[in-house]
C-alpha positions in Angstrom: 0.0 0.0 0.0 1.4 3.4 -0.9 2.9 5.6 1.9 3.1 9.4 2.0 5.6 11.2 4.2 5.9 15.0 4.9 9.4 16.4 5.3 11.4 19.6 4.6 14.6 18.2 3.2 16.1 15.0 1.8 19.6 13.8 2.6 20.9 11.3 0.1 23.6 8.7 0.4 25.4 8.0 -2.9 26.7 4.4 -3.3 23.9 1.9 -3.3 21.3 4.6 -3.0 21.8 6.8 -6.1 24.7 5.1 -7.8 25.2 1.3 -8.2 29.0 1.0 -7.8 29.0 -2.5 -6.4 31.1 -3.8 -9.2 33.9 -1.4 -8.5 33.7 -1.8 -4.7 33.8 -5.6 -5.1 36.8 -5.5 -7.3 38.9 -3.1 -5.2 38.0 -4.5 -1.8 38.3 -8.1 -2.8 41.8 -7.4 -4.1 42.6 -5.7 -0.8 41.2 -8.7 1.1 43.3 -11.2 -0.9 46.5 -9.2 -0.1 45.8 -9.5 3.6 44.6 -13.1 3.6 41.0 -12.1 4.6 37.8 -13.7 3.4 36.3 -11.6 0.7 32.7 -12.2 1.6 33.4 -11.2 5.2 35.1 -8.0 4.1 32.2 -7.1 1.8 29.8 -7.3 4.8 31.8 -4.6 6.6 32.8 -2.0 3.9 29.6 -0.6 2.7 28.8 2.9 3.9 32.0 3.5 5.9 35.1 5.4 5.1 37.7 2.9 4.0 40.2 3.4 6.8 37.5 2.7 9.4 36.5 -0.5 7.6 40.2 -1.5 7.6 40.4 -0.8 11.4 37.5 -3.1 12.0 38.9 -5.8 9.8 42.5 -5.5 11.1 42.1 -4.2 14.6 45.7 -4.6 15.6 47.1 -2.5 12.8 48.2 1.1 13.3 45.7 3.7 12.0 48.5 5.4 10.1 48.8 2.3 7.9 45.0 2.2 7.4 45.0 5.8 6.3 47.9 5.2 3.9 46.3 2.1 2.3 42.9 3.9 2.1 44.5 6.7 0.1 45.8 4.0 -2.3 42.4 2.3 -2.4 40.6 5.6 -3.1 42.9 6.3 -6.0 42.0 2.9 -7.4 38.3 3.4 -6.9 38.4 6.8 -8.4 40.2 5.5 -11.6 37.8 2.6 -12.0 34.3 3.5 -13.3 33.6 0.2 -15.2 30.1 -1.0 -14.4 28.9 2.1 -12.6 25.2 2.7 -13.4 22.5 4.7 -11.7 20.2 2.9 -9.2 16.8 2.4 -10.8 14.8 5.6 -10.9 17.7 7.8 -9.6 17.8 10.2 -12.6 14.0 10.9 -12.5 14.1 11.2 -8.7 16.9 13.8 -8.7 15.1 15.8 -11.4 12.2 16.1 -9.0 14.5 17.6 -6.3 15.8 20.4 -8.5 15.3 23.6 -6.5 14.2 21.8 -3.3 16.3 21.4 -0.2 18.5 18.3 -0.5 22.1 17.2 0.0 24.5 14.4 -0.8 25.9 12.9 2.4 28.5 10.2 1.5 31.5 8.5 3.0 33.3 8.9 -0.3 35.7 11.8 -0.7 34.8 14.7 -2.9 36.7 13.5 -5.9 35.2 10.0 -5.8 31.7 11.4 -5.3 32.1 13.6 -8.4 33.5 10.8 -10.5 30.8 8.3 -9.6 27.9 10.7 -10.0 29.3 11.7 -13.4 29.9 8.1 -14.5 26.2 7.3 -13.6 25.0 10.4 -15.5 23.5 11.9 -12.4 23.5 15.6 -11.4 25.3 16.6 -8.2 23.1 18.1 -5.5 24.0 21.7 -4.6 25.3 20.7 -1.1 27.9 17.9 -0.8 28.9 16.5 2.6 31.8 14.2 1.9 34.6 12.5 3.8 36.6 15.7 4.0 33.6 17.5 5.6 33.4 15.5 8.8 35.5 14.3 11.7 33.5 11.1 12.2 32.2 8.8 9.5 29.0 6.9 9.4 27.6 5.3 11.6 28.3 8.5 13.4 25.4 11.0 12.6 27.8 14.0 12.1 27.4 14.1 8.3 23.6 14.1 8.4 23.5 16.6 11.2 25.9 18.9 9.3 23.8 18.7 6.1 20.6 19.6 8.1 22.3 22.5 9.7 23.7 23.9 6.4 20.2 23.6 4.9 18.7 25.2 7.9 16.3 22.3 8.5 15.5 20.6 11.9 16.8 17.1 11.8 13.4 15.7 12.6 12.1 17.2 9.4 14.8 15.5 7.2 14.4 12.2 5.4 17.6 10.2 4.9 17.9 7.8 1.9 20.4 5.0 2.7 21.3 1.5 1.7 23.9 0.4 4.2 23.9 -0.6 7.9 26.3 2.2 8.8 24.3 4.8 6.9 20.9 3.7 8.3 22.3 3.8 11.9 23.8 7.2 11.3 20.5 8.6 10.0 18.5 7.1 12.9 21.1 8.4 15.4 20.6 11.9 13.9 16.9 11.7 14.9 15.8 11.5 11.3 13.5 9.1 9.5 15.3 6.8 7.1 14.1 5.4 3.8 16.1 2.3 3.1 16.9 1.7 -0.6 17.6 -1.7 -2.1 18.1 -5.2 -0.8 20.9 -4.4 1.7 18.9 -1.9 3.5 15.9 -4.1 4.5 17.8 -6.0 7.2 19.0 -2.9 9.1 15.8 -1.3 10.5 15.1 1.7 8.3 11.8 3.6 9.0 10.6 2.6 5.6 12.0 0.6 2.7 11.7 0.5 -1.1 13.5 -1.7 -3.7 14.8 1.3 -5.6 13.8 4.8 -6.5 11.3 4.1 -9.3 8.3 4.4 -7.1 9.5 7.4 -5.0 8.0 10.8 -5.9 8.5 14.2 -4.3 6.2 17.2 -4.6 6.6 20.7 -3.1 3.8 22.1 -1.0 3.0 25.2 0.9 5.5 26.7 3.5 8.4 24.5 2.5 6.7 21.1 3.1 7.7 18.3 0.8 5.4 15.4 0.2 7.3 12.1 -0.5 5.2 9.2 -1.9 6.4 5.6 -1.8 4.5 3.5 -4.3 6.4 0.3 -3.8 7.1 -0.4 -0.1 
C-alpha cells in the first residue's frame, strides 16, 4: 500500500542509494582482502557505507591507524580511476530531477573526488550541497554528516528524510533523529523507518510553506 511522508529536506547517500557502484567496490576491496589473507565475503559485509580506513580498522584491529590511512589513500585512487560497471540505481535520474530547487544534499562516506567521478559516471547531477569524507571528523555510523547537512540547509533534523542502503548509513540517520528510507536489498535487514526496492516508485512534490510530500509507491 502506498505511503506518504511529509518532510522539509532530503539527505541522500550515494553508493547503493543513487549510484550502483557495487562492481567497482567488489573488485577493489576483494583485491585488498586477498592481499591481507582475509575472506572476501566477510570483508564485503563490513565495507559498505563507511570510510575505507575505518573498515580496515574493523577488519585488522591490531594494525596502526597510520597504515590504514595510507592504504585507504591508495584504495581511493584505485576506486576513483575505476568506473567500469557504474550505473544509476533504478529511478535515480528521474528522482533527482524532482529535487531540482528543493532542499537536499548528498551525504557520502566517499571523498569529494570520488563522489564527483561516480555521480558523473552514472550520469547523475550533483546536489547543490555535498557533505563528503573531508567535511566531517567522524564517519557513518556517526550522525555527524547528516546533522551537518541539516544545519547547512537550515532544517530541523526531525524534518529531514535520509535515503540510505547500508547498515552504517541507516544507523547514522536514525542516530541523527531522522527518518530513514532504506533503498535496495541491503537496507531491508537494518531497520530503516521505511524501505523500497529502488527509486522508481518514489516521488516528491513541493507544497506550501516548505513542506515536501514524499510518496512511496512500492514499499
